[in-house]
C-alpha positions as CSV (number, residue, x, y, z in Angstrom):
1,M,-9.1,48.4,-61.3
2,T,-5.7,49.3,-60.2
3,T,-6.4,48.9,-56.5
4,K,-6.7,45.5,-55.0
5,T,-10.3,44.3,-54.8
6,K,-11.6,43.4,-51.5
7,T,-12.7,39.8,-51.0
8,P,-16.4,39.5,-50.8
9,A,-17.8,38.8,-47.3
10,E,-19.1,35.4,-48.3
11,A,-15.6,34.3,-49.3
12,V,-14.2,34.8,-45.8
13,S,-14.0,31.7,-43.7
14,P,-16.7,31.4,-41.1
15,A,-15.9,31.6,-37.4
16,P,-14.9,28.3,-36.0
17,A,-17.9,26.3,-35.0
18,E,-18.4,24.7,-31.6
19,P,-16.6,21.4,-31.4
20,S,-18.7,18.5,-32.4
21,G,-19.6,15.6,-30.1
22,A,-17.1,13.4,-31.8
23,S,-14.2,15.9,-31.5
24,K,-15.1,16.4,-27.8
25,V,-14.9,12.6,-27.2
26,N,-11.6,12.4,-29.2
27,A,-10.2,15.3,-27.1
28,W,-11.3,13.5,-23.9
29,A,-9.9,10.2,-25.0
30,K,-6.5,11.8,-25.9
31,D,-6.4,13.6,-22.5
32,A,-7.5,10.5,-20.6
33,G,-4.8,8.4,-22.4
34,E,-2.1,10.9,-21.5
35,K,-3.2,10.9,-17.9
36,L,-3.4,7.1,-17.8
37,R,0.2,6.8,-19.2
38,D,1.4,9.3,-16.6
39,A,-0.5,7.4,-13.8
40,A,1.1,4.1,-15.0
41,A,4.6,5.6,-14.8
42,K,3.9,6.9,-11.3
43,A,2.3,3.6,-10.3
44,T,5.4,1.7,-11.4
45,K,7.4,3.9,-9.0
46,D,4.8,3.3,-6.3
47,F,5.0,-0.5,-6.9
48,K,8.8,-0.3,-6.3
49,T,8.3,1.7,-3.1
50,A,5.6,-0.8,-1.9
51,G,7.9,-3.7,-2.7
52,N,10.6,-2.1,-0.5
53,I,8.2,-1.5,2.3
54,A,6.9,-5.1,2.0
55,I,10.5,-6.5,2.2
56,E,11.3,-4.4,5.2
57,G,8.1,-5.5,6.9
58,E,8.9,-9.1,6.3
59,V,12.4,-8.6,7.8
60,Q,10.8,-7.0,10.9
61,H,8.1,-9.7,11.1
62,N,10.6,-12.6,10.8
63,T,13.0,-11.0,13.2
64,R,10.3,-10.6,15.8
65,L,9.1,-14.2,15.2
66,L,12.6,-15.6,15.7
67,Q,13.0,-13.5,18.9
68,L,9.7,-14.8,20.2
69,A,10.7,-18.4,19.5
70,G,14.0,-17.8,21.2
71,D,12.3,-16.3,24.2
72,L,10.0,-19.2,24.5
73,L,12.8,-21.7,24.2
74,N,14.9,-20.0,26.8
75,A,11.9,-19.9,29.2
76,R,11.3,-23.6,28.6
77,S,15.0,-24.5,29.2
78,S,15.0,-22.4,32.4
79,A,11.8,-23.9,33.7
80,T,13.0,-27.5,32.9
81,L,16.3,-26.9,34.7
82,S,14.5,-25.5,37.7
83,I,12.1,-28.4,37.8
84,L,15.0,-30.9,37.6
85,Q,16.5,-29.2,40.7
86,Q,13.4,-29.7,42.8
87,S,13.0,-32.6,45.2
88,D,9.4,-31.8,45.9
89,F,6.9,-32.8,43.2
90,K,4.4,-30.1,44.2
91,Q,7.1,-27.4,43.8
92,A,8.0,-28.8,40.4
93,G,4.4,-28.7,39.3
94,E,4.1,-25.0,40.4
95,I,7.2,-24.2,38.4
96,E,5.7,-25.9,35.3
97,Q,2.3,-24.1,35.9
98,D,4.1,-20.7,36.1
99,F,6.0,-21.5,33.0
100,L,2.9,-22.4,31.0
101,K,1.0,-19.3,32.2
102,S,4.0,-17.1,31.3
103,A,4.5,-18.8,27.9
104,A,0.8,-18.3,27.0
105,E,1.1,-14.6,27.9
106,T,4.3,-14.2,26.0
107,L,2.9,-16.0,23.0
108,S,-0.3,-14.0,23.0
109,T,1.6,-10.7,23.2
110,G,4.0,-11.9,20.5
111,I,1.2,-12.9,18.1
112,R,-0.4,-9.5,18.6
113,E,2.9,-7.8,17.8
114,L,3.4,-9.9,14.7
115,N,-0.1,-9.1,13.5
116,D,0.6,-5.4,14.1
117,I,3.8,-5.6,12.1
118,R,2.0,-7.4,9.3
119,M,-1.0,-5.0,9.2
120,A,1.3,-1.9,9.3
121,T,3.3,-3.4,6.4
122,L,0.2,-4.0,4.3
123,R,-1.2,-0.5,5.1
124,D,2.1,1.3,4.3
125,A,2.9,-0.8,1.2
126,S,-0.5,-0.2,-0.4
127,K,-1.0,3.5,0.6
128,A,1.1,5.2,-2.0
129,Y,-0.4,3.1,-4.8
130,S,-3.9,3.5,-3.5
131,D,-3.5,7.2,-3.2
132,R,-2.1,7.5,-6.7
133,A,-4.9,5.3,-8.1
134,H,-7.6,7.4,-6.4
135,A,-6.0,10.6,-7.7
136,A,-5.9,9.3,-11.3
137,I,-9.6,8.2,-11.1
138,D,-10.5,11.7,-9.7
139,Q,-8.6,13.4,-12.6
140,L,-10.3,11.2,-15.2
141,S,-13.7,11.8,-13.8
142,T,-13.3,15.6,-14.0
143,I,-11.9,15.7,-17.6
144,G,-15.3,15.6,-19.3
145,S,-16.8,18.1,-16.9
146,K,-14.3,20.9,-17.6
147,S,-15.9,21.7,-21.0
């Protein structure tokens, strides 16, 4: 024959078959690995951010703690000087009683403020990483269900 012969139908490659279970698992593992590497890179950035927040929180906490200590020392000095100027023992006792009541209130308020600073620091420092981790887990859990 001078014309090209046609290839018989049975010689033509069959249509691609549905992916096998093993190839689905392999594709999922590859996709999951890429997403985990991406999440790890983002988590590293989040850890740096969390570290900066934690450092700033420590600065705020320690600054407030030192202010509280200074306030209490100043109040103690003032009360002591006032007591020393009293000639009446009853008046001196009232000054000391007022100081103790005021110091207890100041200390209670200061401890609450210190606790608020600490809790806000922990919340803010962990939020970015926590959000990122939840997003990565959500992505991984939906990879297999897309097929």
